[in-house]
Gaussian input, Z-matrix of N, CA and C with variables (Angstrom, degrees):
# hf/3-21g

backbone

0 1
 N
 C     1     B1
 C     2     B2     1     A1
 N     3     B3     2     A2     1     D1
 C     4     B4     3     A3     2     D2
 C     5     B5     4     A4     3     D3
 N     6     B6     5     A5     4     D4
 C     7     B7     6     A6     5     D5
 C     8     B8     7     A7     6     D6
 N     9     B9     8     A8     7     D7
 C    10    B10     9     A9     8     D8
 C    11    B11    10    A10     9     D9
 N    12    B12    11    A11    10    D10
 C    13    B13    12    A12    11    D11
 C    14    B14    13    A13    12    D12
 N    15    B15    14    A14    13    D13
 C    16    B16    15    A15    14    D14
 C    17    B17    16    A16    15    D15
 N    18    B18    17    A17    16    D16
 C    19    B19    18    A18    17    D17
 C    20    B20    19    A19    18    D18
 N    21    B21    20    A20    19    D19
 C    22    B22    21    A21    20    D20
 C    23    B23    22    A22    21    D21
 N    24    B24    23    A23    22    D22
 C    25    B25    24    A24    23    D23
 C    26    B26    25    A25    24    D24
 N    27    B27    26    A26    25    D25
 C    28    B28    27    A27    26    D26
 C    29    B29    28    A28    27    D27
 N    30    B30    29    A29    28    D28
 C    31    B31    30    A30    29    D29
 C    32    B32    31    A31    30    D30
 N    33    B33    32    A32    31    D31
 C    34    B34    33    A33    32    D32
 C    35    B35    34    A34    33    D33
 N    36    B36    35    A35    34    D34
 C    37    B37    36    A36    35    D35
 C    38    B38    37    A37    36    D36
 N    39    B39    38    A38    37    D37
 C    40    B40    39    A39    38    D38
 C    41    B41    40    A40    39    D39
 N    42    B42    41    A41    40    D40
 C    43    B43    42    A42    41    D41
 C    44    B44    43    A43    42    D42
 N    45    B45    44    A44    43    D43
 C    46    B46    45    A45    44    D44
 C    47    B47    46    A46    45    D45
 N    48    B48    47    A47    46    D46
 C    49    B49    48    A48    47    D47
 C    50    B50    49    A49    48    D48
 N    51    B51    50    A50    49    D49
 C    52    B52    51    A51    50    D50
 C    53    B53    52    A52    51    D51
 N    54    B54    53    A53    52    D52
 C    55    B55    54    A54    53    D53
 C    56    B56    55    A55    54    D54
 N    57    B57    56    A56    55    D55
 C    58    B58    57    A57    56    D56
 C    59    B59    58    A58    57    D57
 N    60    B60    59    A59    58    D58
 C    61    B61    60    A60    59    D59
 C    62    B62    61    A61    60    D60
 N    63    B63    62    A62    61    D61
 C    64    B64    63    A63    62    D62
 C    65    B65    64    A64    63    D63
 N    66    B66    65    A65    64    D64
 C    67    B67    66    A66    65    D65
 C    68    B68    67    A67    66    D66
 N    69    B69    68    A68    67    D67
 C    70    B70    69    A69    68    D68
 C    71    B71    70    A70    69    D69
 N    72    B72    71    A71    70    D70
 C    73    B73    72    A72    71    D71
 C    74    B74    73    A73    72    D72
 N    75    B75    74    A74    73    D73
 C    76    B76    75    A75    74    D74
 C    77    B77    76    A76    75    D75
 N    78    B78    77    A77    76    D76
 C    79    B79    78    A78    77    D77
 C    80    B80    79    A79    78    D78
 N    81    B81    80    A80    79    D79
 C    82    B82    81    A81    80    D80
 C    83    B83    82    A82    81    D81
 N    84    B84    83    A83    82    D82
 C    85    B85    84    A84    83    D83
 C    86    B86    85    A85    84    D84
 N    87    B87    86    A86    85    D85
 C    88    B88    87    A87    86    D86
 C    89    B89    88    A88    87    D87
 N    90    B90    89    A89    88    D88
 C    91    B91    90    A90    89    D89
 C    92    B92    91    A91    90    D90
 N    93    B93    92    A92    91    D91
 C    94    B94    93    A93    92    D92
 C    95    B95    94    A94    93    D93
 N    96    B96    95    A95    94    D94
 C    97    B97    96    A96    95    D95
 C    98    B98    97    A97    96    D96
 N    99    B99    98    A98    97    D97
 C   100   B100    99    A99    98    D98
 C   101   B101   100   A100    99    D99
 N   102   B102   101   A101   100   D100
 C   103   B103   102   A102   101   D101
 C   104   B104   103   A103   102   D102
 N   105   B105   104   A104   103   D103
 C   106   B106   105   A105   104   D104
 C   107   B107   106   A106   105   D105
 N   108   B108   107   A107   106   D106
 C   109   B109   108   A108   107   D107
 C   110   B110   109   A109   108   D108
 N   111   B111   110   A110   109   D109
 C   112   B112   111   A111   110   D110
 C   113   B113   112   A112   111   D111
 N   114   B114   113   A113   112   D112
 C   115   B115   114   A114   113   D113
 C   116   B116   115   A115   114   D114
 N   117   B117   116   A116   115   D115
 C   118   B118   117   A117   116   D116
 C   119   B119   118   A118   117   D117
 N   120   B120   119   A119   118   D118
 C   121   B121   120   A120   119   D119
 C   122   B122   121   A121   120   D120
 N   123   B123   122   A122   121   D121
 C   124   B124   123   A123   122   D122
 C   125   B125   124   A124   123   D123
 N   126   B126   125   A125   124   D124
 C   127   B127   126   A126   125   D125
 C   128   B128   127   A127   126   D126
 N   129   B129   128   A128   127   D127
 C   130   B130   129   A129   128   D128
 C   131   B131   130   A130   129   D129
 N   132   B132   131   A131   130   D130
 C   133   B133   132   A132   131   D131
 C   134   B134   133   A133   132   D132
 N   135   B135   134   A134   133   D133
 C   136   B136   135   A135   134   D134
 C   137   B137   136   A136   135   D135
 N   138   B138   137   A137   136   D136
 C   139   B139   138   A138   137   D137
 C   140   B140   139   A139   138   D138
 N   141   B141   140   A140   139   D139
 C   142   B142   141   A141   140   D140
 C   143   B143   142   A142   141   D141
 N   144   B144   143   A143   142   D142
 C   145   B145   144   A144   143   D143
 C   146   B146   145   A145   144   D144
 N   147   B147   146   A146   145   D145
 C   148   B148   147   A147   146   D146
 C   149   B149   148   A148   147   D147
 N   150   B150   149   A149   148   D148
 C   151   B151   150   A150   149   D149
 C   152   B152   151   A151   150   D150
 N   153   B153   152   A152   151   D151
 C   154   B154   153   A153   152   D152
 C   155   B155   154   A154   153   D153
 N   156   B156   155   A155   154   D154
 C   157   B157   156   A156   155   D155
 C   158   B158   157   A157   156   D156
 N   159   B159   158   A158   157   D157
 C   160   B160   159   A159   158   D158
 C   161   B161   160   A160   159   D159
 N   162   B162   161   A161   160   D160
 C   163   B163   162   A162   161   D161
 C   164   B164   163   A163   162   D162
 N   165   B165   164   A164   163   D163
 C   166   B166   165   A165   164   D164
 C   167   B167   166   A166   165   D165
 N   168   B168   167   A167   166   D166
 C   169   B169   168   A168   167   D167
 C   170   B170   169   A169   168   D168
 N   171   B171   170   A170   169   D169
 C   172   B172   171   A171   170   D170
 C   173   B173   172   A172   171   D171
 N   174   B174   173   A173   172   D172
 C   175   B175   174   A174   173   D173
 C   176   B176   175   A175   174   D174
 N   177   B177   176   A176   175   D175
 C   178   B178   177   A177   176   D176
 C   179   B179   178   A178   177   D177
 N   180   B180   179   A179   178   D178
 C   181   B181   180   A180   179   D179
 C   182   B182   181   A181   180   D180
 N   183   B183   182   A182   181   D181
 C   184   B184   183   A183   182   D182
 C   185   B185   184   A184   183   D183
 N   186   B186   185   A185   184   D184
 C   187   B187   186   A186   185   D185
 C   188   B188   187   A187   186   D186
 N   189   B189   188   A188   187   D187
 C   190   B190   189   A189   188   D188
 C   191   B191   190   A190   189   D189
 N   192   B192   191   A191   190   D190
 C   193   B193   192   A192   191   D191
 C   194   B194   193   A193   192   D192
 N   195   B195   194   A194   193   D193
 C   196   B196   195   A195   194   D194
 C   197   B197   196   A196   195   D195
 N   198   B198   197   A197   196   D196
 C   199   B199   198   A198   197   D197
 C   200   B200   199   A199   198   D198
 N   201   B201   200   A200   199   D199
 C   202   B202   201   A201   200   D200
 C   203   B203   202   A202   201   D201
 N   204   B204   203   A203   202   D202
 C   205   B205   204   A204   203   D203
 C   206   B206   205   A205   204   D204
 N   207   B207   206   A206   205   D205
 C   208   B208   207   A207   206   D206
 C   209   B209   208   A208   207   D207
 N   210   B210   209   A209   208   D208
 C   211   B211   210   A210   209   D209
 C   212   B212   211   A211   210   D210
 N   213   B213   212   A212   211   D211
 C   214   B214   213   A213   212   D212
 C   215   B215   214   A214   213   D213
 N   216   B216   215   A215   214   D214
 C   217   B217   216   A216   215   D215
 C   218   B218   217   A217   216   D216
 N   219   B219   218   A218   217   D217
 C   220   B220   219   A219   218   D218
 C   221   B221   220   A220   219   D219
 N   222   B222   221   A221   220   D220
 C   223   B223   222   A222   221   D221
 C   224   B224   223   A223   222   D222
 N   225   B225   224   A224   223   D223
 C   226   B226   225   A225   224   D224
 C   227   B227   226   A226   225   D225
 N   228   B228   227   A227   226   D226
 C   229   B229   228   A228   227   D227
 C   230   B230   229   A229   228   D228
 N   231   B231   230   A230   229   D229
 C   232   B232   231   A231   230   D230
 C   233   B233   232   A232   231   D231
 N   234   B234   233   A233   232   D232
 C   235   B235   234   A234   233   D233
 C   236   B236   235   A235   234   D234
 N   237   B237   236   A236   235   D235
 C   238   B238   237   A237   236   D236
 C   239   B239   238   A238   237   D237
 N   240   B240   239   A239   238   D238
 C   241   B241   240   A240   239   D239
 C   242   B242   241   A241   240   D240
 N   243   B243   242   A242   241   D241
 C   244   B244   243   A243   242   D242
 C   245   B245   244   A244   243   D243
 N   246   B246   245   A245   244   D244
 C   247   B247   246   A246   245   D245
 C   248   B248   247   A247   246   D246
 N   249   B249   248   A248   247   D247
 C   250   B250   249   A249   248   D248
 C   251   B251   250   A250   249   D249
 N   252   B252   251   A251   250   D250
 C   253   B253   252   A252   251   D251
 C   254   B254   253   A253   252   D252
 N   255   B255   254   A254   253   D253
 C   256   B256   255   A255   254   D254
 C   257   B257   256   A256   255   D255
 N   258   B258   257   A257   256   D256
 C   259   B259   258   A258   257   D257
 C   260   B260   259   A259   258   D258
 N   261   B261   260   A260   259   D259
 C   262   B262   261   A261   260   D260
 C   263   B263   262   A262   261   D261
 N   264   B264   263   A263   262   D262
 C   265   B265   264   A264   263   D263
 C   266   B266   265   A265   264   D264
 N   267   B267   266   A266   265   D265
 C   268   B268   267   A267   266   D266
 C   269   B269   268   A268   267   D267
 N   270   B270   269   A269   268   D268
 C   271   B271   270   A270   269   D269
 C   272   B272   271   A271   270   D270
 N   273   B273   272   A272   271   D271
 C   274   B274   273   A273   272   D272
 C   275   B275   274   A274   273   D273
 N   276   B276   275   A275   274   D274
 C   277   B277   276   A276   275   D275
 C   278   B278   277   A277   276   D276
 N   279   B279   278   A278   277   D277
 C   280   B280   279   A279   278   D278
 C   281   B281   280   A280   279   D279
 N   282   B282   281   A281   280   D280
 C   283   B283   282   A282   281   D281
 C   284   B284   283   A283   282   D282
 N   285   B285   284   A284   283   D283
 C   286   B286   285   A285   284   D284
 C   287   B287   286   A286   285   D285
 N   288   B288   287   A287   286   D286
 C   289   B289   288   A288   287   D287
 C   290   B290   289   A289   288   D288
 N   291   B291   290   A290   289   D289
 C   292   B292   291   A291   290   D290
 C   293   B293   292   A292   291   D291
 N   294   B294   293   A293   292   D292
 C   295   B295   294   A294   293   D293
 C   296   B296   295   A295   294   D294
 N   297   B297   296   A296   295   D295
 C   298   B298   297   A297   296   D296
 C   299   B299   298   A298   297   D297
 N   300   B300   299   A299   298   D298
 C   301   B301   300   A300   299   D299
 C   302   B302   301   A301   300   D300
 N   303   B303   302   A302   301   D301
 C   304   B304   303   A303   302   D302
 C   305   B305   304   A304   303   D303
 N   306   B306   305   A305   304   D304
 C   307   B307   306   A306   305   D305
 C   308   B308   307   A307   306   D306
 N   309   B309   308   A308   307   D307
 C   310   B310   309   A309   308   D308
 C   311   B311   310   A310   309   D309
 N   312   B312   311   A311   310   D310
 C   313   B313   312   A312   311   D311
 C   314   B314   313   A313   312   D312
 N   315   B315   314   A314   313   D313
 C   316   B316   315   A315   314   D314
 C   317   B317   316   A316   315   D315
 N   318   B318   317   A317   316   D316
 C   319   B319   318   A318   317   D317
 C   320   B320   319   A319   318   D318
 N   321   B321   320   A320   319   D319
 C   322   B322   321   A321   320   D320
 C   323   B323   322   A322   321   D321
 N   324   B324   323   A323   322   D322
 C   325   B325   324   A324   323   D323
 C   326   B326   325   A325   324   D324
 N   327   B327   326   A326   325   D325
 C   328   B328   327   A327   326   D326
 C   329   B329   328   A328   327   D327
 N   330   B330   329   A329   328   D328
 C   331   B331   330   A330   329   D329
 C   332   B332   331   A331   330   D330
 N   333   B333   332   A332   331   D331
 C   334   B334   333   A333   332   D332
 C   335   B335   334   A334   333   D333
 N   336   B336   335   A335   334   D334
 C   337   B337   336   A336   335   D335
 C   338   B338   337   A337   336   D336
 N   339   B339   338   A338   337   D337
 C   340   B340   339   A339   338   D338
 C   341   B341   340   A340   339   D339

   B1=1.4639
   B2=1.5216
   B3=1.2969
   B4=1.4573
   B5=1.5236
   B6=1.3022
   B7=1.4594
   B8=1.5262
   B9=1.3284
   B10=1.4619
   B11=1.5194
   B12=1.3413
   B13=1.4572
   B14=1.5257
   B15=1.3295
   B16=1.4538
   B17=1.5191
   B18=1.3339
   B19=1.4553
   B20=1.5231
   B21=1.3280
   B22=1.4580
   B23=1.5194
   B24=1.3134
   B25=1.4521
   B26=1.5257
   B27=1.3126
   B28=1.4626
   B29=1.5225
   B30=1.3104
   B31=1.4555
   B32=1.5283
   B33=1.2997
   B34=1.4661
   B35=1.5240
   B36=1.3204
   B37=1.4637
   B38=1.5329
   B39=1.3352
   B40=1.4728
   B41=1.5259
   B42=1.3259
   B43=1.4563
   B44=1.5261
   B45=1.3175
   B46=1.4609
   B47=1.5361
   B48=1.3286
   B49=1.4725
   B50=1.5298
   B51=1.3334
   B52=1.4648
   B53=1.5270
   B54=1.3187
   B55=1.4670
   B56=1.5249
   B57=1.3144
   B58=1.4644
   B59=1.5278
   B60=1.3327
   B61=1.4698
   B62=1.5253
   B63=1.3567
   B64=1.4638
   B65=1.5327
   B66=1.3273
   B67=1.4679
   B68=1.5278
   B69=1.3202
   B70=1.4617
   B71=1.5142
   B72=1.3204
   B73=1.4612
   B74=1.5179
   B75=1.3449
   B76=1.4521
   B77=1.5127
   B78=1.3215
   B79=1.4540
   B80=1.5299
   B81=1.3115
   B82=1.4649
   B83=1.5255
   B84=1.3427
   B85=1.4689
   B86=1.5286
   B87=1.3338
   B88=1.4671
   B89=1.5324
   B90=1.3178
   B91=1.4628
   B92=1.5322
   B93=1.3225
   B94=1.4661
   B95=1.5274
   B96=1.3436
   B97=1.4675
   B98=1.5256
   B99=1.3308
   B100=1.4645
   B101=1.5185
   B102=1.3226
   B103=1.4653
   B104=1.5222
   B105=1.3359
   B106=1.4524
   B107=1.5271
   B108=1.3295
   B109=1.4649
   B110=1.5234
   B111=1.3058
   B112=1.4560
   B113=1.5318
   B114=1.3116
   B115=1.4596
   B116=1.5134
   B117=1.3448
   B118=1.4545
   B119=1.5317
   B120=1.2990
   B121=1.4662
   B122=1.5318
   B123=1.3228
   B124=1.4569
   B125=1.5292
   B126=1.3215
   B127=1.4634
   B128=1.5305
   B129=1.3291
   B130=1.4714
   B131=1.5240
   B132=1.3027
   B133=1.4727
   B134=1.5260
   B135=1.3085
   B136=1.4708
   B137=1.5311
   B138=1.3240
   B139=1.4599
   B140=1.5275
   B141=1.3185
   B142=1.4646
   B143=1.5326
   B144=1.3322
   B145=1.4611
   B146=1.5275
   B147=1.3154
   B148=1.4659
   B149=1.5315
   B150=1.3262
   B151=1.4619
   B152=1.5349
   B153=1.3240
   B154=1.4646
   B155=1.5339
   B156=1.3298
   B157=1.4634
   B158=1.5332
   B159=1.3228
   B160=1.4676
   B161=1.5343
   B162=1.3066
   B163=1.4676
   B164=1.5242
   B165=1.3093
   B166=1.4588
   B167=1.5215
   B168=1.3200
   B169=1.4669
   B170=1.5207
   B171=1.3271
   B172=1.4610
   B173=1.5158
   B174=1.3170
   B175=1.4632
   B176=1.5273
   B177=1.3148
   B178=1.4657
   B179=1.5235
   B180=1.3034
   B181=1.4653
   B182=1.5240
   B183=1.3082
   B184=1.4673
   B185=1.5223
   B186=1.3158
   B187=1.4615
   B188=1.5253
   B189=1.3203
   B190=1.4668
   B191=1.5275
   B192=1.3134
   B193=1.4635
   B194=1.5288
   B195=1.3338
   B196=1.4634
   B197=1.5306
   B198=1.3280
   B199=1.4612
   B200=1.5307
   B201=1.3099
   B202=1.4643
   B203=1.5265
   B204=1.3123
   B205=1.4661
   B206=1.5199
   B207=1.3312
   B208=1.4676
   B209=1.5215
   B210=1.3413
   B211=1.4623
   B212=1.5271
   B213=1.3254
   B214=1.4582
   B215=1.5247
   B216=1.3106
   B217=1.4666
   B218=1.5160
   B219=1.3463
   B220=1.4590
   B221=1.5235
   B222=1.3062
   B223=1.4630
   B224=1.5229
   B225=1.3273
   B226=1.4631
   B227=1.5228
   B228=1.3178
   B229=1.4654
   B230=1.5267
   B231=1.3512
   B232=1.4653
   B233=1.5312
   B234=1.3319
   B235=1.4609
   B236=1.5140
   B237=1.3304
   B238=1.4619
   B239=1.5265
   B240=1.3192
   B241=1.4622
   B242=1.5330
   B243=1.3312
   B244=1.4602
   B245=1.5270
   B246=1.3372
   B247=1.4645
   B248=1.5265
   B249=1.3315
   B250=1.4630
   B251=1.5242
   B252=1.3097
   B253=1.4616
   B254=1.5205
   B255=1.3249
   B256=1.4568
   B257=1.5238
   B258=1.3091
   B259=1.4648
   B260=1.5244
   B261=1.3110
   B262=1.4618
   B263=1.5252
   B264=1.3284
   B265=1.4572
   B266=1.5211
   B267=1.3159
   B268=1.4589
   B269=1.5259
   B270=1.3196
   B271=1.4635
   B272=1.5240
   B273=1.3077
   B274=1.4700
   B275=1.5277
   B276=1.3271
   B277=1.4520
   B278=1.5342
   B279=1.3275
   B280=1.4654
   B281=1.5249
   B282=1.3193
   B283=1.4661
   B284=1.5224
   B285=1.3443
   B286=1.4675
   B287=1.5199
   B288=1.3349
   B289=1.4670
   B290=1.5218
   B291=1.3214
   B292=1.4578
   B293=1.5280
   B294=1.3152
   B295=1.4613
   B296=1.5228
   B297=1.3138
   B298=1.4560
   B299=1.5239
   B300=1.3103
   B301=1.4603
   B302=1.5206
   B303=1.3343
   B304=1.4573
   B305=1.5232
   B306=1.3343
   B307=1.4629
   B308=1.5316
   B309=1.3038
   B310=1.4643
   B311=1.5250
   B312=1.3150
   B313=1.4720
   B314=1.5342
   B315=1.3430
   B316=1.4672
   B317=1.5089
   B318=1.3186
   B319=1.4717
   B320=1.5271
   B321=1.2969
   B322=1.4656
   B323=1.5126
   B324=1.3029
   B325=1.4398
   B326=1.5260
   B327=1.3120
   B328=1.4625
   B329=1.5296
   B330=1.3122
   B331=1.4562
   B332=1.5329
   B333=1.3216
   B334=1.4657
   B335=1.5125
   B336=1.3194
   B337=1.4677
   B338=1.5177
   B339=1.3078
   B340=1.4657
   B341=1.5090
   A1=109.76
   A2=115.17
   A3=121.82
   A4=107.60
   A5=117.04
   A6=120.43
   A7=112.56
   A8=118.31
   A9=120.81
   A10=112.47
   A11=116.63
   A12=120.58
   A13=110.37
   A14=115.38
   A15=122.68
   A16=106.83
   A17=116.00
   A18=121.15
   A19=109.96
   A20=114.67
   A21=121.61
   A22=109.07
   A23=117.17
   A24=122.99
   A25=107.32
   A26=115.58
   A27=120.38
   A28=108.69
   A29=116.41
   A30=119.55
   A31=109.71
   A32=114.94
   A33=119.68
   A34=110.45
   A35=118.08
   A36=120.29
   A37=111.83
   A38=117.42
   A39=119.83
   A40=110.34
   A41=116.65
   A42=121.36
   A43=110.41
   A44=117.13
   A45=121.45
   A46=110.58
   A47=116.72
   A48=121.13
   A49=110.65
   A50=115.96
   A51=120.02
   A52=110.33
   A53=116.94
   A54=119.96
   A55=111.07
   A56=117.45
   A57=121.03
   A58=111.38
   A59=115.97
   A60=119.92
   A61=112.75
   A62=116.68
   A63=124.01
   A64=113.76
   A65=116.33
   A66=121.36
   A67=108.70
   A68=116.72
   A69=120.60
   A70=108.14
   A71=115.55
   A72=120.99
   A73=112.34
   A74=115.96
   A75=120.81
   A76=112.32
   A77=114.06
   A78=121.60
   A79=109.04
   A80=116.34
   A81=120.57
   A82=110.75
   A83=116.72
   A84=120.42
   A85=111.18
   A86=116.78
   A87=120.63
   A88=110.68
   A89=115.71
   A90=120.32
   A91=110.46
   A92=116.69
   A93=121.18
   A94=111.07
   A95=116.81
   A96=120.77
   A97=113.88
   A98=117.69
   A99=120.35
   A100=114.53
   A101=117.24
   A102=121.58
   A103=108.34
   A104=115.86
   A105=121.00
   A106=108.41
   A107=115.66
   A108=122.24
   A109=109.98
   A110=116.93
   A111=122.98
   A112=108.68
   A113=115.39
   A114=122.83
   A115=107.31
   A116=116.48
   A117=116.93
   A118=106.72
   A119=116.93
   A120=121.57
   A121=112.13
   A122=117.10
   A123=121.26
   A124=113.23
   A125=117.90
   A126=121.67
   A127=113.38
   A128=117.77
   A129=121.19
   A130=111.03
   A131=117.52
   A132=121.02
   A133=110.32
   A134=116.77
   A135=121.91
   A136=110.58
   A137=116.97
   A138=121.48
   A139=110.82
   A140=116.80
   A141=120.24
   A142=110.71
   A143=116.72
   A144=120.89
   A145=113.07
   A146=116.53
   A147=120.09
   A148=112.40
   A149=117.08
   A150=119.98
   A151=115.45
   A152=118.31
   A153=119.68
   A154=114.76
   A155=119.31
   A156=121.19
   A157=109.22
   A158=115.52
   A159=123.99
   A160=113.66
   A161=118.44
   A162=120.11
   A163=110.30
   A164=115.31
   A165=121.88
   A166=110.30
   A167=115.34
   A168=123.11
   A169=113.27
   A170=115.59
   A171=120.16
   A172=111.37
   A173=113.89
   A174=124.18
   A175=107.33
   A176=116.45
   A177=121.05
   A178=106.45
   A179=115.70
   A180=121.81
   A181=109.03
   A182=116.48
   A183=122.07
   A184=106.42
   A185=116.57
   A186=122.42
   A187=110.21
   A188=115.98
   A189=122.49
   A190=108.85
   A191=116.53
   A192=121.92
   A193=112.87
   A194=117.41
   A195=120.71
   A196=112.37
   A197=117.09
   A198=120.83
   A199=113.14
   A200=117.44
   A201=121.69
   A202=110.24
   A203=115.67
   A204=120.26
   A205=113.54
   A206=117.19
   A207=120.87
   A208=112.69
   A209=117.08
   A210=121.38
   A211=109.45
   A212=114.76
   A213=121.34
   A214=108.85
   A215=116.46
   A216=121.18
   A217=107.36
   A218=115.59
   A219=120.04
   A220=110.30
   A221=114.77
   A222=120.69
   A223=110.19
   A224=115.45
   A225=120.53
   A226=109.51
   A227=115.81
   A228=120.25
   A229=112.84
   A230=117.02
   A231=119.50
   A232=112.50
   A233=116.50
   A234=120.96
   A235=114.81
   A236=117.76
   A237=120.97
   A238=111.18
   A239=115.12
   A240=120.98
   A241=108.68
   A242=116.35
   A243=122.12
   A244=109.71
   A245=116.29
   A246=120.27
   A247=111.36
   A248=114.93
   A249=122.51
   A250=108.65
   A251=116.23
   A252=121.54
   A253=109.35
   A254=115.96
   A255=122.09
   A256=111.10
   A257=115.56
   A258=123.07
   A259=107.13
   A260=116.30
   A261=120.27
   A262=108.31
   A263=115.89
   A264=121.22
   A265=109.58
   A266=116.08
   A267=122.01
   A268=107.44
   A269=117.31
   A270=121.35
   A271=112.61
   A272=118.12
   A273=121.42
   A274=112.09
   A275=117.22
   A276=121.05
   A277=112.77
   A278=116.45
   A279=121.17
   A280=107.27
   A281=116.50
   A282=120.68
   A283=113.09
   A284=117.04
   A285=119.85
   A286=109.27
   A287=115.30
   A288=122.50
   A289=108.08
   A290=116.52
   A291=121.70
   A292=108.83
   A293=117.11
   A294=120.96
   A295=107.71
   A296=116.72
   A297=121.86
   A298=108.37
   A299=115.97
   A300=120.83
   A301=110.73
   A302=115.66
   A303=121.77
   A304=109.45
   A305=115.95
   A306=120.78
   A307=109.55
   A308=116.11
   A309=121.77
   A310=113.21
   A311=116.76
   A312=120.43
   A313=113.49
   A314=117.02
   A315=120.94
   A316=114.27
   A317=116.53
   A318=120.29
   A319=108.76
   A320=115.75
   A321=121.23
   A322=112.05
   A323=114.09
   A324=122.75
   A325=108.42
   A326=116.47
   A327=120.40
   A328=111.13
   A329=116.86
   A330=119.15
   A331=110.31
   A332=116.41
   A333=120.04
   A334=112.45
   A335=115.84
   A336=120.09
   A337=109.55
   A338=115.65
   A339=120.57
   A340=108.52
   D1=137.67
   D2=175.69
   D3=-102.58
   D4=120.54
   D5=-176.95
   D6=-92.36
   D7=1.82
   D8=-179.58
   D9=-80.76
   D10=-38.01
   D11=-176.99
   D12=-134.87
   D13=147.53
   D14=170.32
   D15=-126.42
   D16=163.43
   D17=-171.83
   D18=-128.41
   D19=135.08
   D20=178.82
   D21=-116.66
   D22=128.55
   D23=175.27
   D24=-100.42
   D25=128.88
   D26=176.64
   D27=-151.69
   D28=172.54
   D29=178.04
   D30=-81.83
   D31=159.36
   D32=177.55
   D33=-60.98
   D34=-36.78
   D35=179.78
   D36=-69.19
   D37=-37.86
   D38=176.55
   D39=-63.36
   D40=-40.48
   D41=-179.76
   D42=-69.52
   D43=-38.57
   D44=178.44
   D45=-62.99
   D46=-42.80
   D47=178.07
   D48=-63.56
   D49=-40.07
   D50=179.01
   D51=-62.95
   D52=-42.42
   D53=-179.92
   D54=-65.71
   D55=-35.94
   D56=177.97
   D57=-66.30
   D58=-40.66
   D59=-178.37
   D60=-89.29
   D61=-7.56
   D62=176.95
   D63=69.05
   D64=18.23
   D65=176.51
   D66=-153.67
   D67=144.95
   D68=177.11
   D69=-111.52
   D70=114.27
   D71=-179.53
   D72=-92.22
   D73=-11.45
   D74=178.41
   D75=116.87
   D76=173.49
   D77=177.04
   D78=-82.91
   D79=178.07
   D80=178.09
   D81=-57.69
   D82=-43.57
   D83=178.34
   D84=-64.00
   D85=-41.84
   D86=178.72
   D87=-58.87
   D88=-46.65
   D89=-178.29
   D90=-63.36
   D91=-38.71
   D92=178.01
   D93=-65.20
   D94=-41.92
   D95=-176.85
   D96=-81.54
   D97=-17.85
   D98=177.05
   D99=90.73
   D100=10.91
   D101=176.78
   D102=-158.70
   D103=162.62
   D104=178.43
   D105=-91.56
   D106=123.36
   D107=178.69
   D108=-77.55
   D109=131.19
   D110=173.53
   D111=-124.99
   D112=169.84
   D113=172.17
   D114=-130.47
   D115=154.32
   D116=168.09
   D117=-85.54
   D118=173.92
   D119=-173.84
   D120=-54.52
   D121=-41.45
   D122=-177.28
   D123=-75.71
   D124=-11.87
   D125=-178.22
   D126=-99.55
   D127=-9.31
   D128=-174.40
   D129=-59.09
   D130=-48.62
   D131=-177.60
   D132=-62.18
   D133=-44.12
   D134=178.29
   D135=-59.53
   D136=-43.79
   D137=-179.96
   D138=-64.50
   D139=-43.45
   D140=177.36
   D141=-60.43
   D142=-45.07
   D143=-178.34
   D144=-67.55
   D145=-28.89
   D146=-177.49
   D147=-84.99
   D148=-39.24
   D149=-170.73
   D150=-114.85
   D151=-12.85
   D152=-170.33
   D153=-130.05
   D154=20.31
   D155=-179.66
   D156=-57.71
   D157=135.14
   D158=179.30
   D159=67.65
   D160=6.58
   D161=-179.19
   D162=-90.76
   D163=131.32
   D164=179.59
   D165=-100.99
   D166=176.67
   D167=175.27
   D168=59.30
   D169=44.58
   D170=179.24
   D171=-102.85
   D172=153.60
   D173=177.16
   D174=-128.27
   D175=142.53
   D176=169.42
   D177=-110.94
   D178=126.72
   D179=177.89
   D180=-102.15
   D181=127.96
   D182=174.33
   D183=-95.13
   D184=122.17
   D185=-171.23
   D186=-120.84
   D187=136.27
   D188=177.02
   D189=-70.85
   D190=100.53
   D191=-175.81
   D192=-66.20
   D193=-26.45
   D194=-178.18
   D195=-65.36
   D196=-20.02
   D197=-178.67
   D198=-94.30
   D199=-5.04
   D200=-176.16
   D201=-90.78
   D202=102.26
   D203=-176.05
   D204=-69.82
   D205=-29.51
   D206=-175.81
   D207=-103.21
   D208=25.53
   D209=179.63
   D210=-86.30
   D211=128.96
   D212=-179.56
   D213=-130.23
   D214=137.28
   D215=175.45
   D216=-93.52
   D217=122.75
   D218=-176.14
   D219=-130.65
   D220=150.18
   D221=-178.45
   D222=-78.69
   D223=131.63
   D224=177.21
   D225=-90.73
   D226=178.27
   D227=-177.64
   D228=-63.64
   D229=-23.12
   D230=179.19
   D231=-89.70
   D232=2.88
   D233=176.97
   D234=93.89
   D235=-12.70
   D236=178.86
   D237=-77.32
   D238=152.73
   D239=177.48
   D240=-93.62
   D241=125.86
   D242=-179.98
   D243=-121.87
   D244=145.15
   D245=177.21
   D246=-81.77
   D247=133.56
   D248=178.06
   D249=-127.74
   D250=135.14
   D251=-179.92
   D252=-105.85
   D253=119.82
   D254=-179.06
   D255=-96.99
   D256=48.00
   D257=174.68
   D258=-165.77
   D259=175.09
   D260=172.81
   D261=-69.82
   D262=158.92
   D263=178.13
   D264=-97.45
   D265=119.75
   D266=174.15
   D267=-71.08
   D268=123.29
   D269=-176.09
   D270=-63.53
   D271=-22.03
   D272=177.74
   D273=-64.01
   D274=-18.74
   D275=-177.89
   D276=-87.83
   D277=-6.04
   D278=176.79
   D279=-82.21
   D280=116.76
   D281=-175.22
   D282=-96.99
   D283=-17.22
   D284=-178.64
   D285=-161.16
   D286=147.06
   D287=174.02
   D288=-118.56
   D289=138.32
   D290=177.96
   D291=-125.98
   D292=127.75
   D293=170.58
   D294=-76.40
   D295=145.88
   D296=-178.99
   D297=-115.93
   D298=122.39
   D299=179.09
   D300=-92.02
   D301=143.30
   D302=178.63
   D303=-96.20
   D304=128.72
   D305=177.95
   D306=-86.23
   D307=168.17
   D308=-178.39
   D309=-60.42
   D310=-27.03
   D311=-178.75
   D312=-83.38
   D313=4.35
   D314=178.42
   D315=87.99
   D316=-2.75
   D317=177.85
   D318=-98.22
   D319=169.13
   D320=-173.80
   D321=-103.49
   D322=145.17
   D323=176.48
   D324=-94.17
   D325=108.04
   D326=-177.35
   D327=-78.66
   D328=148.20
   D329=173.65
   D330=-61.41
   D331=150.36
   D332=179.73
   D333=-60.25
   D334=-39.82
   D335=-179.40
   D336=-116.38
   D337=120.88
   D338=173.90
   D339=-105.89

């Protein structure tokens, strides 16, 4: 696990709304669960394959985890530890945005460098 950065997958429209309001409160699932779901670098592909197959218009946000005071690593049902943010995400902590392309097989083409 890399504790320097965490990654958030969301739609381009969710990210656009966050930029307009200057705060990211999370996706519909995040709001339902009460925290913002993140992945570490090695979990991004797994998360895309589990929750976003065939979904277009996605963005991956690279976030400076060291600045997130309410970030907690918690065990998921599959036994892996995932980062969860129990607050809104300050947009200043997003260090990079990556567009995600959808391949013909319904899976996503990740950028070479995350």
